SEMARLO-28242 format. One record per residue (C-alpha): chain; x negated, y, z negated. Coordinates in Angstrom, 2 decimals, padded with zeros to 5 digits. Layout:
N
chain;c1;c2;c3
A;X;Y;Z
...
This chain:
143
chain;c1;c2;c3
A;214.85;-030.69;152.92
A;216.28;-028.17;150.54
A;218.54;-028.62;147.58
A;220.91;-026.07;149.12
A;222.18;-028.67;151.61
A;224.29;-030.21;148.86
A;224.53;-033.53;147.13
A;225.08;-035.55;150.31
A;221.77;-034.40;151.82
A;219.69;-036.22;149.19
A;216.37;-035.20;147.71
A;212.75;-035.65;148.64
A;210.67;-037.66;146.17
A;209.07;-034.46;144.82
A;212.47;-032.86;144.32
A;213.72;-036.01;142.56
A;210.81;-035.94;140.12
A;211.55;-032.31;139.31
A;215.25;-033.08;138.83
A;214.36;-035.86;136.36
A;212.18;-033.47;134.35
A;214.64;-030.58;134.37
A;217.60;-032.79;133.50
A;215.95;-034.22;130.39
A;214.88;-030.73;129.32
A;218.47;-029.55;129.72
A;219.95;-032.58;127.93
A;220.38;-030.58;124.72
A;221.84;-027.67;126.74
A;218.76;-025.49;126.36
A;215.30;-025.61;127.86
A;212.56;-024.42;125.51
A;209.31;-022.79;126.56
A;207.21;-025.85;125.70
A;209.29;-027.91;128.13
A;208.91;-025.35;130.94
A;205.19;-025.09;130.25
A;204.75;-028.86;130.42
A;206.75;-029.12;133.66
A;204.75;-026.33;135.32
A;201.51;-027.95;134.18
A;202.47;-031.32;135.66
A;203.55;-029.75;138.94
A;200.16;-028.00;139.18
A;198.07;-031.02;138.17
A;199.64;-034.30;139.26
A;199.06;-035.87;142.69
A;202.80;-036.49;143.09
A;203.29;-032.73;143.42
A;200.37;-032.00;145.73
A;201.32;-029.17;148.08
A;204.13;-027.83;145.87
A;203.75;-024.31;144.51
A;205.30;-022.75;141.43
A;207.92;-020.88;143.46
A;209.16;-024.15;144.98
A;209.26;-025.68;141.51
A;211.38;-022.75;140.31
A;213.82;-023.12;143.20
A;214.22;-026.84;142.60
A;214.65;-026.35;138.85
A;217.44;-023.85;139.52
A;219.08;-026.17;142.06
A;219.01;-028.98;139.50
A;220.57;-026.67;136.91
A;223.39;-025.86;139.33
A;223.96;-029.56;139.96
A;223.96;-030.33;136.22
A;226.63;-027.66;135.69
A;229.11;-029.45;137.99
A;231.63;-032.01;136.75
A;229.80;-035.27;136.06
A;226.57;-033.39;136.85
A;224.25;-035.59;134.81
A;225.38;-038.74;136.58
A;225.16;-036.98;139.97
A;221.58;-035.94;139.22
A;220.66;-039.47;138.18
A;222.17;-040.84;141.41
A;220.24;-038.26;143.43
A;217.00;-039.13;141.66
A;217.53;-042.87;142.08
A;218.46;-042.46;145.74
A;215.27;-040.56;146.51
A;212.81;-042.85;144.76
A;211.60;-046.38;145.33
A;209.17;-048.69;143.58
A;206.59;-047.14;141.32
A;207.97;-043.64;141.79
A;210.96;-044.69;139.70
A;208.58;-045.36;136.80
A;206.90;-042.03;137.53
A;210.24;-040.22;137.24
A;210.94;-041.90;133.91
A;207.53;-041.19;132.42
A;207.58;-037.55;133.58
A;211.00;-037.09;131.99
A;209.76;-038.72;128.78
A;206.72;-036.46;128.85
A;208.91;-033.35;129.03
A;211.16;-034.66;126.27
A;208.13;-035.18;124.02
A;206.51;-031.84;124.83
A;208.08;-030.09;121.83
A;206.86;-032.93;119.56
A;210.36;-034.19;118.81
A;212.72;-036.43;120.72
A;216.33;-035.40;120.22
A;219.35;-037.71;120.50
A;220.53;-035.96;123.69
A;217.12;-036.53;125.27
A;217.10;-040.19;124.20
A;220.56;-040.64;125.70
A;219.49;-039.05;128.97
A;216.36;-041.22;129.15
A;218.53;-044.28;128.61
A;220.90;-043.22;131.42
A;217.92;-042.46;133.66
A;216.36;-045.88;133.00
A;219.68;-047.55;133.79
A;220.16;-045.51;136.97
A;216.62;-046.26;138.12
A;217.10;-049.94;137.26
A;213.96;-050.02;135.12
A;213.17;-052.94;132.87
A;213.58;-052.26;129.13
A;210.02;-053.43;128.40
A;208.58;-051.12;131.05
A;210.52;-048.19;129.58
A;209.35;-049.06;126.07
A;205.73;-049.15;127.24
A;206.04;-045.84;129.08
A;207.76;-044.25;126.08
A;205.08;-045.54;123.70
A;202.36;-044.13;125.94
A;203.99;-040.70;125.93
A;204.42;-040.77;122.16
A;200.75;-041.67;121.71
A;199.64;-038.73;123.87
A;201.81;-036.28;121.94
A;200.91;-037.45;118.45
A;199.50;-034.64;116.32
A;196.24;-035.14;114.46
């Protein structure tokens, strides 16, 4: 399934995870190099992205950007992500988004707002989100 089929076609779970990461990176209307670097690293290393190459990641990131640029794009992306994921993969989407948000060692208000919308759209429990967020913060704490 490709993102070019439009919003009604839905996303694969891998695509949905990428959309969650790209959307949080774009929440402040700019994606910085540390965010791209972290996303590429996760796509290369995590089992959820097994079989996906960097070119496919780039295509999906661009498709997400196009979707975000449409009217009500953020909410559309969240609906797409939620529609493609079930169970534990919803937590995975949230924690990957939080990881990208923390990659520049600061969490901006726009990123916090997006994470809140994402948690709501994914119907994640507040305590689960707090635990995931705390875990990400611990991993990104400077010595």
